[in-house]
C-alpha positions in Angstrom: -11.7 3.6 -4.0 -14.0 1.5 -2.0 -12.7 -1.8 -0.7 -14.1 -5.1 0.4 -14.6 -5.5 4.1 -12.6 -8.2 5.8 -13.1 -10.4 8.8 -10.9 -12.0 11.3 -11.3 -14.7 13.9 -7.7 -15.6 14.6 -6.2 -16.5 11.3 -4.4 -14.4 8.7 -6.5 -11.6 7.3 -7.5 -11.8 3.6 -6.1 -9.1 1.4 -8.8 -6.5 0.7 -10.1 -6.5 -2.8 -10.9 -3.4 -4.7 -14.7 -3.1 -5.4 -16.9 -0.8 -7.4 -16.5 2.8 -6.3 -20.3 2.9 -5.6 -19.9 0.1 -3.0 -18.7 1.7 0.2 -17.6 -1.0 2.6 -15.5 -0.9 5.7 -13.3 -3.2 7.8 -15.2 -5.4 10.2 -14.5 -8.1 12.8 -16.8 -11.0 12.2 -18.0 -13.7 14.6 -16.3 -17.1 14.8 -17.1 -19.5 12.0 -20.6 -20.8 12.0 -20.8 -24.4 13.2 -24.1 -26.2 13.2 -24.8 -29.4 15.1 -27.4 -30.9 12.8 -26.4 -34.0 10.8 -26.5 -34.4 7.0 -24.9 -32.5 4.2 -21.8 -33.4 2.4 -19.7 -32.2 -0.5 -21.2 -29.5 -2.8 -23.0 -30.7 -5.9 -25.5 -29.2 -8.3 -28.1 -31.9 -7.5 -27.9 -31.0 -3.9 -28.1 -27.3 -4.7 -31.2 -27.8 -6.8 -32.8 -29.9 -4.0 -31.8 -27.8 -1.1 -31.5 -24.2 -2.2 -34.8 -22.6 -3.1 -35.8 -19.1 -4.1 -36.3 -16.5 -1.4 -39.7 -16.4 0.3 -42.2 -14.0 -1.1 -42.7 -12.0 2.0 -40.8 -13.6 4.9 -43.9 -13.3 7.0 -43.9 -16.8 8.3 -40.2 -17.7 8.1 -38.6 -14.6 9.4 -40.6 -11.6 10.5 -44.2 -10.3 10.3 -43.0 -7.1 8.6 -42.7 -6.8 4.9 -41.7 -3.2 4.8 -39.8 -0.9 7.2 -39.5 2.9 7.5 -36.0 4.1 8.2 -35.7 6.8 10.8 -34.0 10.1 10.0 -30.2 9.5 10.3 -30.6 5.8 11.2 -27.5 3.8 10.6 -27.6 0.4 8.8 -26.6 -1.3 12.1 -29.5 0.3 14.1 -31.9 -0.5 11.2 -30.9 -4.1 11.2 -31.2 -4.4 15.0 -34.9 -3.4 14.7 -35.5 -6.2 12.2 -33.6 -9.2 13.3 -35.6 -12.0 14.9 -35.3 -12.5 18.6 -32.0 -14.3 19.4 -30.5 -13.7 16.0 -27.2 -11.9 15.5 -25.3 -10.4 12.6 -22.2 -12.1 11.3 -20.9 -9.1 9.5 -21.4 -5.4 9.8 -24.6 -4.5 7.8 -23.7 -3.0 4.5 -25.3 -0.2 2.4 -24.4 0.2 -1.2 -25.8 0.8 -4.7 -27.1 -2.3 -6.5 -28.8 -1.7 -9.8 -31.6 -1.8 -10.8 -32.8 -1.6 -7.2 -30.9 1.4 -6.0 -29.2 1.8 -2.6 -29.8 -1.4 -0.7 -28.9 -2.5 2.8 -27.6 -6.1 3.2 -27.8 -7.8 6.6 -26.0 -11.2 7.0 -27.0 -13.0 10.1 -27.5 -16.3 12.0 -30.5 -17.4 14.0 -30.3 -18.3 17.7 -29.3 -21.9 18.4 -32.7 -22.9 19.7 -34.8 -21.1 17.1 -37.3 -23.4 15.5 -36.4 -22.0 12.1 -33.0 -23.7 12.3 -34.9 -27.0 12.5 -37.6 -26.3 9.8 -35.4 -24.3 7.4 -31.7 -24.8 8.3 -29.1 -22.5 6.6 -25.4 -22.0 7.1 -26.0 -18.3 6.9 -28.9 -16.0 6.2 -29.3 -12.7 4.4 -31.9 -9.9 4.6 -31.9 -7.3 1.9 -33.7 -4.0 2.3 -34.8 -2.8 -1.1 -36.0 0.8 -1.6 -39.8 0.8 -2.0 -42.3 3.7 -1.9 -40.6 6.9 -0.8 -37.0 7.6 0.1 -37.2 6.1 3.6 -39.4 3.0 3.0 -37.7 -0.4 2.3 -39.2 -3.7 1.2 -37.7 -6.7 3.2 -36.4 -9.4 0.9 -34.6 -12.5 2.0 -31.8 -14.5 0.4 -32.5 -18.1 -0.3 -31.6 -20.5 2.5 -28.3 -22.2 2.3 -29.1 -25.7 3.4 -26.2 -27.5 1.8 -23.3 -28.1 4.2 -25.5 -27.6 7.3 -23.9 -29.7 10.0 -20.8 -30.6 8.0 -19.2 -27.3 7.0 -18.2 -24.2 8.9 -18.4 -20.8 7.2 -16.7 -17.5 7.8 -17.9 -14.6 5.6 -14.7 -13.1 3.9 -16.1 -10.4 1.6 -19.1 -9.1 -0.2 -18.9 -7.6 -3.7 -20.8 -7.5 -7.0 -20.0 -9.0 -10.4 -21.8 -9.6 -13.7 -22.1 -13.4 -13.8 -24.0 -13.7 -17.0 -23.0 -10.8 -19.2 -26.3 -8.9 -19.0 -24.7 -5.8 -17.7 -26.4 -6.0 -14.3 -24.6 -6.8 -11.1 -25.1 -10.1 -9.2 -24.5 -10.2 -5.4 -21.4 -12.2 -4.5 -20.7 -13.5 -1.0 -17.3 -15.0 -0.5 -16.7 -17.3 2.4 -13.9 -19.3 3.9 -15.1 -22.9 4.4 -13.8 -26.0 6.2 -15.3 -29.4 7.0 -16.3 -29.9 10.6 -13.6 -32.0 12.3 -10.8 -31.4 9.9 -7.5 -30.1 11.0 -7.6 -26.5 9.7 -8.0 -27.1 6.0 -9.8 -24.0 4.8 -10.8 -23.0 1.2 -12.7 -20.1 -0.3 -16.0 -20.3 -2.1 -18.3 -17.7 -3.5 -22.1 -17.8 -3.7 -23.9 -15.7 -6.3 -27.3 -14.3 -5.9 -29.3 -12.7 -8.9 -32.2 -10.3 -8.7 -35.1 -12.0 -10.5 -37.5 -9.0 -10.5 -39.3 -10.1 -7.3 -36.5 -11.6 -5.2 -33.0 -13.0 -5.2 -32.2 -16.5 -6.6 -29.1 -18.5 -6.1 -27.0 -18.8 -9.3 -26.2 -22.5 -10.1 -22.5 -23.1 -10.6 -22.4 -26.9 -11.4 -20.6 -29.7 -9.8 -17.1 -28.3 -10.2 -17.8 -25.1 -8.3 -15.6 -22.9 -10.6 -15.4 -20.1 -8.1 -13.8 -22.2 -5.3 -10.3 -21.2 -4.1 -10.5 -17.8 -5.7 -9.5 -15.4 -3.0 -10.2 -12.0 -4.4 -13.1 -10.2 -6.1 -10.8 -9.5 -9.1 -10.1 -13.3 -9.5 -13.9 -14.1 -9.2 -14.8 -11.5 -11.9 -12.1 -12.8 -14.2 -13.3 -16.3 -13.9 -16.9 -15.3 -14.5 -15.9 -13.3 -17.6 -14.5 -16.5 -19.1 -17.3 -18.8 -17.8 -20.7 -17.4 -17.3 -23.0 -19.3 -15.0 -26.8 -19.7 -15.1 -29.4 -18.8 -12.5 -31.1 -21.7 -10.7 -34.6 -22.3 -12.0 
């Protein structure tokens, strides 16, 4: 049975959560928590989400890379494929993951962070970034799609990616992408909590799923707990 990957940067390892059998993930060692020096941010709220978290760019040609598609070389690993696509100075914050995600097929997810001096961190700040390689024309050609920027918390929160899994957040029978993080406020004495961001495929890109002011998925530490909460309380995609 496939399991969630786990990270560790000096604190106790989270228990691995059982995932869908079609989601092969492996143990990884992630970087230290992201800490951004810009000011602003604050506690999470739906108003801030709506203002700060927009849909993914159509092509990523200006914000990320000139390429909109990539051809995978024979036998190329997700790690090597990601290394060819990351902007100069950027680095992954988890091991790139390859797994089935319906209705797209077998995708590659790359979570990463820009270099500290990259202009993108000024013009489009984000606590973490995601690149999704979606099967396109032919078995080895992928379309490059980006997750929405995660501006909220920039400069005030530190994130560590804890696990990646899928869950049906709205009962439509299709999976949503779930990224669970451990979060703390900059300057606090080690008070960490978990939170899960949900991303839904809209037909042309991924959109952030709005959760409301109370953040119902906060402090749920396993994929099983998140799925159970979602089953009882469906959440709507951000417009």
